[in-house]
VMD Tcl script that draws the C-alpha trace (Angstrom):
set ca {
  {-69.41 -96.13 102.20}
  {-67.62 -96.18 105.54}
  {-68.16 -93.89 108.50}
  {-65.88 -93.59 111.49}
  {-65.35 -91.57 114.66}
  {-62.28 -90.74 116.71}
  {-63.05 -88.68 119.76}
  {-62.16 -87.61 123.26}
  {-64.75 -85.62 125.21}
  {-62.58 -83.77 127.63}
  {-63.98 -82.66 130.96}
  {-63.11 -79.41 132.65}
  {-59.59 -79.26 134.01}
  {-59.40 -80.83 137.45}
  {-59.24 -78.32 140.26}
  {-60.72 -75.38 138.39}
  {-63.96 -75.44 140.36}
  {-62.01 -75.52 143.67}
  {-59.96 -72.46 142.73}
  {-63.06 -70.64 141.57}
  {-64.85 -71.38 144.86}
  {-61.91 -70.03 146.82}
  {-61.83 -66.90 144.65}
  {-65.58 -66.41 145.17}
  {-65.29 -66.57 148.97}
  {-62.44 -64.07 149.14}
  {-64.20 -61.70 146.71}
  {-67.41 -61.71 148.72}
  {-65.54 -60.88 151.91}
  {-63.67 -58.00 150.28}
  {-66.91 -56.75 148.69}
  {-68.37 -56.09 152.17}
  {-65.20 -54.32 153.33}
  {-64.97 -52.08 150.27}
  {-68.65 -51.20 150.33}
  {-68.44 -50.02 153.95}
  {-65.10 -48.31 153.33}
  {-66.35 -46.53 150.19}
  {-69.44 -45.27 151.93}
  {-67.43 -44.12 154.93}
  {-64.64 -42.40 152.94}
  {-66.77 -41.00 150.13}
  {-64.39 -42.37 147.48}
  {-65.82 -43.12 144.01}
  {-62.81 -45.25 143.13}
  {-63.46 -47.39 146.20}
  {-67.20 -47.60 145.56}
  {-66.53 -48.43 141.92}
  {-64.17 -51.18 143.01}
  {-66.84 -52.46 145.40}
  {-69.38 -52.44 142.56}
  {-66.87 -54.28 140.44}
  {-66.46 -56.86 143.14}
  {-70.23 -57.25 143.36}
  {-70.29 -58.12 139.67}
  {-67.23 -60.33 140.19}
  {-69.00 -62.29 142.91}
  {-71.78 -63.16 140.48}
  {-69.27 -63.79 137.68}
  {-67.17 -66.12 139.84}
  {-70.33 -67.93 140.98}
  {-71.33 -68.36 137.34}
  {-67.81 -69.51 136.41}
  {-67.79 -71.98 139.29}
  {-71.18 -73.36 138.25}
  {-69.96 -73.63 134.64}
  {-66.86 -75.54 135.76}
  {-68.96 -77.97 137.79}
  {-71.47 -78.46 134.94}
  {-68.58 -79.10 132.54}
  {-67.67 -82.18 134.58}
  {-71.08 -83.73 133.92}
  {-71.09 -86.52 131.33}
  {-73.00 -86.39 128.11}
  {-76.70 -87.41 128.23}
  {-79.53 -88.10 125.83}
  {-80.29 -84.40 125.30}
  {-76.68 -83.10 125.21}
  {-74.49 -85.55 123.39}
  {-71.39 -83.39 123.79}
  {-71.97 -82.87 127.52}
  {-71.84 -79.44 129.20}
  {-68.31 -78.27 128.32}
  {-69.71 -75.39 126.25}
  {-70.97 -73.76 129.50}
  {-67.52 -72.26 129.95}
  {-67.73 -70.42 126.64}
  {-71.17 -69.05 127.48}
  {-69.94 -67.97 130.91}
  {-66.98 -66.15 129.38}
  {-69.27 -64.38 126.90}
  {-71.70 -63.26 129.63}
  {-68.82 -62.09 131.84}
  {-67.47 -59.86 129.08}
  {-70.90 -58.31 128.44}
  {-71.36 -57.57 132.16}
  {-67.96 -55.89 132.23}
  {-68.99 -53.54 129.43}
  {-72.12 -52.52 131.38}
  {-70.05 -51.99 134.50}
  {-67.66 -49.70 132.62}
  {-70.59 -47.59 131.45}
  {-71.76 -47.11 135.04}
  {-68.30 -46.12 136.28}
  {-67.80 -43.62 133.45}
  {-71.19 -42.00 134.15}
  {-70.51 -41.56 137.85}
  {-66.95 -40.31 137.26}
  {-68.10 -37.63 134.84}
  {-70.85 -36.60 137.23}
  {-68.35 -36.16 140.04}
  {-65.90 -34.21 137.91}
  {-68.68 -31.74 137.14}
  {-69.54 -31.37 140.82}
  {-66.20 -31.51 142.60}
  {-67.24 -28.95 145.17}
  {-69.66 -31.43 146.70}
  {-67.07 -34.21 147.09}
  {-65.16 -34.74 150.34}
  {-62.95 -37.81 150.66}
  {-61.41 -39.34 153.78}
  {-58.16 -40.48 152.18}
  {-56.93 -42.43 155.22}
  {-59.83 -44.87 155.23}
  {-59.71 -44.98 151.45}
  {-55.98 -45.90 151.46}
  {-56.30 -48.72 154.04}
  {-59.29 -50.35 152.37}
  {-57.77 -50.02 148.87}
  {-54.49 -51.60 150.02}
  {-56.44 -54.52 151.54}
  {-58.39 -54.89 148.31}
  {-55.16 -54.87 146.30}
  {-53.74 -57.69 148.41}
  {-56.91 -59.81 148.19}
  {-57.17 -59.38 144.43}
  {-53.51 -60.36 144.00}
  {-54.15 -63.57 145.99}
  {-57.29 -64.39 144.00}
  {-55.63 -63.69 140.66}
  {-52.73 -65.89 141.62}
  {-55.10 -68.74 142.53}
  {-56.72 -68.53 139.09}
  {-53.47 -68.16 137.15}
  {-52.67 -71.83 136.56}
  {-55.37 -72.73 134.02}
  {-55.58 -73.92 130.42}
  {-55.02 -71.00 128.00}
  {-58.14 -72.03 126.05}
  {-60.37 -72.14 129.14}
  {-62.67 -69.20 128.45}
  {-64.65 -69.75 131.62}
  {-61.66 -69.24 133.93}
  {-60.36 -66.57 131.56}
  {-63.60 -64.67 132.12}
  {-63.25 -64.97 135.87}
  {-59.62 -63.84 135.69}
  {-60.69 -60.84 133.61}
  {-63.00 -59.68 136.36}
  {-60.38 -60.20 139.07}
  {-57.70 -58.44 136.97}
  {-60.09 -55.50 136.60}
  {-60.48 -55.47 140.35}
  {-56.72 -55.51 140.79}
  {-56.37 -52.49 138.52}
  {-59.18 -50.79 140.40}
  {-57.50 -51.35 143.75}
  {-54.16 -50.11 142.40}
  {-55.77 -46.99 141.03}
  {-57.61 -46.46 144.28}
  {-54.38 -46.67 146.26}
  {-52.80 -44.11 143.91}
  {-55.83 -41.83 144.18}
  {-55.81 -42.05 147.99}
  {-52.13 -41.03 148.06}
  {-52.76 -38.09 145.72}
  {-55.77 -36.92 147.72}
  {-54.02 -37.35 151.08}
  {-50.68 -35.73 150.30}
  {-51.46 -33.33 147.41}
  {-55.14 -32.56 147.99}
  {-56.06 -33.64 144.43}
  {-59.58 -34.91 144.99}
  {-60.18 -34.93 141.26}
  {-57.70 -37.83 141.04}
  {-60.39 -40.17 142.44}
  {-62.81 -39.95 139.48}
  {-60.04 -39.49 136.90}
  {-58.28 -42.73 137.89}
  {-61.64 -44.45 137.91}
  {-62.03 -43.46 134.27}
  {-58.54 -44.85 133.46}
  {-59.40 -48.19 135.07}
  {-62.71 -48.29 133.16}
  {-60.82 -47.94 129.84}
  {-58.40 -50.72 130.74}
  {-61.25 -53.03 131.74}
  {-63.13 -52.20 128.52}
  {-60.14 -53.27 126.40}
  {-59.81 -56.62 128.23}
  {-63.55 -57.19 128.06}
  {-63.53 -56.60 124.28}
  {-60.78 -59.21 123.83}
  {-62.71 -61.83 125.76}
  {-65.96 -60.93 124.06}
  {-64.36 -61.26 120.63}
  {-62.74 -64.56 121.49}
  {-65.84 -66.24 122.96}
  {-68.11 -64.87 120.23}
  {-65.69 -66.28 117.61}
  {-66.30 -69.78 118.98}
  {-70.05 -69.32 119.32}
  {-70.22 -68.01 115.74}
  {-68.30 -71.03 114.42}
  {-64.98 -69.35 113.71}
  {-61.88 -71.39 112.85}
  {-60.00 -72.23 116.09}
  {-56.95 -70.13 116.93}
  {-53.74 -71.46 115.47}
  {-55.37 -73.44 112.65}
  {-54.87 -72.45 109.03}
  {-57.53 -73.89 106.66}
  {-55.14 -74.00 103.72}
  {-52.54 -75.89 105.77}
  {-55.12 -78.50 106.86}
  {-56.38 -78.85 103.31}
  {-52.87 -79.36 101.93}
  {-51.94 -81.86 104.63}
  {-55.05 -83.98 104.06}
  {-54.45 -83.98 100.29}
  {-51.25 -85.95 100.79}
  {-52.10 -87.90 103.96}
  {-52.23 -91.31 102.24}
  {-51.77 -92.63 98.65}
  {-55.21 -94.25 98.68}
  {-56.97 -90.88 99.35}
  {-57.89 -89.23 96.03}
  {-59.29 -86.05 97.56}
  {-60.91 -84.62 100.67}
  {-63.96 -82.35 100.66}
  {-66.80 -81.14 102.88}
  {-64.31 -80.43 105.62}
  {-65.52 -78.70 108.79}
  {-63.34 -77.75 111.74}
  {-64.60 -76.16 114.96}
  {-63.96 -75.85 118.67}
  {-66.43 -77.08 121.25}
  {-64.69 -75.58 124.32}
  {-61.29 -75.29 126.05}
  {-59.00 -76.65 123.36}
  {-61.52 -79.35 122.30}
  {-61.03 -79.17 118.54}
  {-63.26 -81.25 116.30}
  {-63.59 -82.03 112.59}
  {-65.79 -83.79 110.04}
  {-64.89 -84.54 106.44}
  {-65.58 -86.64 103.35}
  {-62.66 -88.59 101.86}
  {-62.87 -90.11 98.31}
  {-60.61 -93.13 97.79}
  {-58.80 -94.29 94.70}
  {-59.76 -97.60 93.13}
  {-58.68 -100.38 95.42}
  {-57.94 -98.04 98.30}
  {-58.12 -99.45 101.85}
  {-60.83 -97.59 103.85}
  {-59.38 -98.62 107.22}
  {-55.86 -97.40 106.31}
  {-57.28 -94.10 105.05}
  {-59.22 -93.59 108.31}
  {-56.20 -94.31 110.47}
  {-53.98 -91.94 108.45}
  {-56.50 -89.10 108.52}
  {-57.22 -89.41 112.24}
  {-53.53 -89.66 113.16}
  {-52.59 -86.61 111.09}
  {-55.35 -84.42 112.51}
  {-54.65 -85.54 116.07}
  {-50.87 -85.25 116.06}
  {-50.33 -82.24 113.80}
  {-53.43 -80.14 114.49}
  {-54.54 -81.36 117.96}
  {-57.97 -82.24 116.62}
  {-59.14 -85.02 118.95}
  {-62.69 -85.68 117.73}
  {-62.80 -86.65 114.04}
  {-65.72 -87.94 112.00}
  {-64.73 -89.28 108.58}
  {-67.06 -90.37 105.78}
  {-65.30 -92.63 103.28}
  {-66.57 -92.48 99.70}
  {-65.48 -94.98 97.04}
  {-66.86 -92.75 94.26}
  {-68.28 -89.22 93.85}
  {-69.65 -87.43 96.89}
  {-73.13 -88.71 97.82}
  {-74.09 -85.58 99.75}
  {-76.11 -83.36 97.41}
  {-75.68 -80.37 99.73}
  {-71.89 -80.44 99.99}
  {-71.25 -78.72 96.63}
  {-67.76 -80.25 96.59}
  {-68.02 -83.40 94.50}
  {-67.26 -81.83 91.16}
  {-64.63 -79.32 92.21}
  {-62.75 -81.42 94.72}
  {-62.35 -78.25 96.79}
  {-62.25 -78.49 100.59}
  {-64.04 -75.90 102.66}
  {-62.92 -75.28 106.23}
  {-64.99 -73.49 108.80}
  {-66.16 -73.86 112.36}
  {-69.22 -75.88 113.09}
  {-70.48 -75.54 116.67}
  {-72.67 -78.12 118.36}
}
mol new
graphics top color blue
foreach p $ca { graphics top sphere $p radius 0.5 }
foreach p [lrange $ca 0 end-1] q [lrange $ca 1 end] { graphics top cylinder $p $q radius 0.2 }
display resetview
């Protein structure tokens, strides 16, 4: 019985931690400006955006730490290294966004029910909101060039995008209050932003939870993998006990058992399987157990049926 590995433990994309640090610094600076401006003007939209930036500061700090940890090599306790930190950071960021939305909605409803007590200085509100819009656009641009599968940076971008929407809504609310006297526009637009943020947070939460719960990586079809492996090489009789999962940012991995025909070359079978999975399905870490006869794993449940099961397996 042969056993082989083909792997590539990818570190975090170079430069991600630098962009995240830059985004963190700008966000902290704007947080102070919006807090003072929101208190001075009496604008809920501005204060909500400041609260959002407070959460963003923590989220960006967490994302930066995750990116730095992801660069650390594997050790005796974590054989796959720390790349999974980015998935955890994305998951936490999404949860925090949901809590933030709940707070904004509560305060917006409270203000709508007590509009007579609200007095907004639209001039201050407009200047600060415009500055926040500019800063958020710069930060979002700095985080734009990242791997699509990088959930850590995606989580940070989600927060910044929410801030951008908040600043845009605040600018609109300031214009409506200043020129039309519609003070109700401030809490109403805050509610609209909250709904947009909630939708984006749900998408990120679903995506990161899918990886943590061992879901099949996006873009992979179990039936297609099974069919491709069945014809990968003449010496391979059948493939079973197949597991496919994603560790982090595009790092797809697989384990499988391959039963050979009589006289089959184990080395040739390994090379064919690894090459197929790497080139066709972008699976870079493959562990293959070669079996010259029936499956020797009593827990696989696949020896008699010859049926291959595909699912995520997270380390």
